[in-house]
C-alpha positions as CSV (number, residue, x, y, z in Angstrom):
1,X,0.0,0.0,0.0
2,X,1.6,3.2,-1.2
3,X,0.2,5.3,1.7
4,X,1.8,3.0,4.3
5,X,5.1,3.1,2.4
6,X,5.1,6.9,2.5
7,X,4.2,6.9,6.2
8,X,7.1,4.6,7.0
9,X,9.4,6.8,5.0
10,X,8.3,9.8,7.1
11,X,8.8,7.8,10.3
12,X,12.2,6.6,9.2
13,X,11.3,3.0,10.1
14,X,10.1,0.0,8.1
15,X,7.7,-2.3,10.0
16,X,8.4,-6.0,10.0
17,X,4.9,-6.7,11.1
18,X,2.6,-4.6,9.0
19,X,-0.4,-5.8,10.9
20,X,0.8,-3.7,13.9
21,X,0.9,-0.6,11.8
22,X,-2.6,-1.2,10.3
23,X,-3.9,-1.8,13.8
24,X,-2.4,1.5,15.0
25,X,-4.4,3.3,12.3
26,X,-7.7,1.5,13.1
27,X,-10.2,3.5,15.2
28,X,-12.5,1.6,17.5
29,X,-15.5,2.6,15.3
30,X,-14.0,0.5,12.5
31,X,-13.9,-2.7,14.5
32,X,-11.4,-5.0,16.1
33,X,-8.5,-5.1,16.6
34,X,-8.4,-1.3,17.1
35,X,-5.6,1.0,18.4
36,X,-6.6,1.8,21.9
37,X,-4.2,-0.6,23.6
38,X,-1.4,0.5,21.3
39,X,-2.3,4.1,22.2
40,X,-1.8,3.4,25.9
41,X,1.6,1.9,25.3
42,X,2.7,4.7,22.9
43,X,1.6,7.4,25.4
44,X,3.9,5.9,28.0
45,X,6.9,5.6,25.6
46,X,6.4,9.1,24.2
47,X,6.3,10.7,27.7
48,X,9.5,8.9,28.7
49,X,11.5,9.7,25.5
50,X,10.4,13.4,25.4
51,X,11.4,13.7,29.1
52,X,14.8,12.2,28.4
53,X,15.3,14.5,25.4
54,X,14.6,17.6,27.4
55,X,16.6,16.3,30.4
56,X,19.7,15.8,28.2
57,X,19.4,19.0,26.2
58,X,18.4,21.5,28.9
59,X,20.3,21.0,32.2
60,X,19.4,24.6,33.1
61,X,15.7,23.7,33.5
62,X,14.3,22.6,36.8
63,X,11.7,19.9,37.4
64,X,8.8,22.4,37.0
65,X,10.0,23.8,33.7
66,X,10.7,20.3,32.4
67,X,7.2,19.2,33.3
68,X,5.7,22.3,31.7
69,X,7.5,21.9,28.4
70,X,7.0,18.2,28.2
71,X,3.2,18.4,28.8
72,X,2.9,20.9,26.0
73,X,5.0,18.8,23.6
74,X,2.9,15.7,24.1
75,X,-0.6,17.3,24.5
76,X,-3.3,16.6,22.0
77,X,-2.8,19.7,19.8
78,X,1.0,19.0,19.4
79,X,0.3,15.4,18.5
80,X,-2.4,16.4,16.0
81,X,0.1,18.7,14.3
82,X,2.6,15.8,14.0
83,X,-0.2,13.6,12.6
84,X,-0.7,16.3,9.9
85,X,3.0,16.2,8.9
86,X,2.6,12.4,8.6
87,X,-0.6,12.8,6.5
88,X,-2.5,10.3,8.8
89,X,-5.9,11.6,7.9
90,X,-5.6,9.8,4.6
91,X,-4.6,6.5,6.3
92,X,-7.0,6.2,9.2
93,X,-9.4,3.3,9.3
94,X,-12.7,4.7,10.6
95,X,-16.3,3.5,10.9
96,X,-18.9,4.9,8.6
97,X,-20.3,7.2,11.3
98,X,-16.9,8.7,12.0
99,X,-16.1,9.1,8.3
100,X,-19.3,11.1,7.8
101,X,-18.7,13.3,10.8
102,X,-15.2,14.2,9.7
103,X,-13.4,12.0,12.3
104,X,-10.3,11.9,10.1
105,X,-9.8,15.6,10.9
106,X,-10.6,15.4,14.6
107,X,-7.5,16.3,16.8
108,X,-8.3,13.6,19.4
109,X,-8.4,10.8,16.8
110,X,-5.3,12.1,15.1
111,X,-3.4,12.4,18.3
112,X,-4.5,8.9,19.4
113,X,-3.2,7.5,16.1
114,X,0.2,9.0,16.6
115,X,0.5,7.4,20.0
116,X,-0.7,4.1,18.7
117,X,1.9,4.2,15.9
118,X,4.6,4.7,18.5
119,X,3.3,1.9,20.6
120,X,3.3,-0.4,17.5
121,X,6.8,0.7,16.6
122,X,8.0,-0.1,20.1
123,X,6.5,-3.6,19.8
124,X,7.9,-4.1,16.3
125,X,11.4,-2.6,16.6
126,X,12.1,-2.1,20.3
127,X,12.9,0.9,22.4
128,X,16.0,2.1,20.5
129,X,14.0,2.3,17.2
130,X,11.0,4.1,18.7
131,X,13.2,6.5,20.6
132,X,15.1,7.4,17.4
133,X,11.8,8.0,15.6
134,X,10.4,10.2,18.3
135,X,13.6,12.2,18.3
136,X,13.3,12.7,14.5
137,X,9.7,13.8,14.8
138,X,10.4,16.3,17.6
139,X,13.7,17.7,16.3
140,X,12.2,20.4,14.1
141,X,9.7,21.3,16.9
142,X,12.4,21.6,19.5
143,X,14.6,23.7,17.2
144,X,11.9,26.4,16.9
145,X,10.6,26.8,20.4
146,X,11.9,28.9,23.3
147,X,11.8,26.5,26.2
148,X,11.8,29.5,28.7
149,X,8.4,30.6,27.5
150,X,6.9,27.6,25.7
151,X,3.5,26.6,27.2
152,X,3.2,29.7,29.5
153,X,0.2,31.8,29.2
154,X,0.3,35.6,28.5
155,X,-0.5,36.6,32.1
156,X,2.4,34.5,33.4
157,X,4.8,35.8,30.8
158,X,3.8,39.4,31.5
159,X,4.3,38.9,35.2
160,X,7.8,37.5,34.6
161,X,8.6,40.3,32.2
162,X,7.8,43.1,34.6
163,X,9.4,41.3,37.6
164,X,12.5,41.0,35.5
165,X,12.6,44.8,35.2
166,X,12.1,45.3,38.9
167,X,8.5,46.7,38.4
168,X,5.3,46.2,40.3
169,X,3.0,43.4,39.2
170,X,0.4,44.1,36.5
171,X,-3.1,44.9,37.7
172,X,-6.3,43.7,36.0
173,X,-9.9,45.1,36.3
174,X,-13.2,44.4,34.7
175,X,-14.5,47.6,33.0
176,X,-17.8,46.2,31.9
177,X,-19.8,43.0,31.3
178,X,-22.1,43.0,28.3
179,X,-24.7,40.6,27.0
180,X,-27.1,37.9,28.3
181,X,-25.8,35.6,31.1
182,X,-25.3,32.7,28.7
183,X,-23.4,34.8,26.1
184,X,-21.5,37.5,28.0
185,X,-18.6,39.7,26.8
186,X,-16.1,40.9,29.3
187,X,-14.2,44.2,28.8
188,X,-11.0,44.3,31.0
189,X,-8.0,46.5,31.4
190,X,-4.4,45.5,32.2
191,X,-2.2,48.1,33.7
192,X,1.5,48.2,34.2
193,X,1.6,51.5,36.2
194,X,5.4,52.2,36.2
195,X,5.4,52.2,32.4
196,X,2.0,53.9,32.1
197,X,0.8,51.0,30.0
198,X,-3.0,50.5,30.0
199,X,-4.3,47.9,27.6
200,X,-7.9,47.0,27.1
201,X,-9.4,43.9,25.5
202,X,-12.6,41.9,25.3
203,X,-13.4,38.2,25.5
204,X,-16.1,35.7,26.2
205,X,-14.7,35.2,29.7
206,X,-12.8,37.3,32.1
207,X,-9.8,35.0,31.8
208,X,-9.8,35.2,28.0
209,X,-10.0,39.0,28.0
210,X,-7.2,39.2,30.6
211,X,-5.0,37.0,28.5
212,X,-5.5,39.1,25.5
213,X,-4.9,42.3,27.3
214,X,-1.7,40.8,28.8
215,X,-0.5,39.8,25.4
216,X,-1.0,43.3,24.1
217,X,0.9,44.7,27.1
218,X,3.8,42.3,26.4
219,X,3.9,43.5,22.8
220,X,4.1,47.2,24.0
221,X,6.9,46.4,26.5
222,X,8.9,44.5,24.0
223,X,8.6,47.4,21.5
224,X,9.9,49.8,24.2
225,X,13.1,47.8,24.4
226,X,15.4,47.4,27.5
227,X,14.8,50.9,28.9
228,X,11.8,52.1,30.8
229,X,9.7,54.5,28.8
230,X,6.7,56.6,29.8
231,X,3.7,58.0,28.1
232,X,1.8,55.1,26.6
233,X,-1.5,56.3,25.1
234,X,-4.8,54.5,26.0
235,X,-6.5,52.1,23.7
236,X,-10.1,51.4,23.0
237,X,-11.3,47.9,23.8
238,X,-10.1,45.4,21.2
239,X,-11.7,42.1,20.1
240,X,-8.8,39.8,19.7
241,X,-8.1,36.1,19.9
242,X,-5.0,34.8,21.7
243,X,-3.9,31.2,21.7
244,X,-3.0,30.7,25.3
245,X,-1.8,27.6,27.1
246,X,-4.6,26.2,29.2
247,X,-5.0,22.8,30.9
248,X,-6.4,20.3,28.5
249,X,-8.3,17.2,29.3
250,X,-6.8,13.8,28.6
251,X,-8.0,12.5,25.3
């Protein structure tokens, strides 16, 4: 099967038992044997190998930072991105219902398939082979992230930024709440008083609005450079969307 040959090329590994690879691509909606047990195994292997990669490459990181970066590297969204680079959507074996509902695009199904493939690879080739494959998959990702900030939300980053400059912590306040109880919009302000920065933003929750305002404040501070400037003008509320790091439920 040409698709499986291409997948193995991308993985950098040739399966001896192709049945394992086919099972790894089989969702439970398609029937037995499906990939859930392989997913369980692959999840464990992935967490260990990524932990080892970070431990060896970043001796400056403490346990908390290692845990933060690892959790963001192995979370559903990250694995779904890897699935896209492997073109797994075209290879998944799904039941009719999942096919009709677009299951081949669902991040949870894609992420599960990646973990299942790693579990299958471990069974087929052993730990050294799956470890090498994981390292190949994550090398381009690790090369383009800043481990100091990766996975931190905007409010945390802003707090660290102002503390690093010896400034008082940012202050947040709700300016207004608009709309019906089930569909509210929150207008908030984020102030960094020593720099006279006052950024306003809106969101569907107070947390989302604060995160957006914090991101705007970060952009202003970074534009100011290393010195402390004054005289920041006020902004009208902005309706922005910020991808922030929030806890995600296990798939």
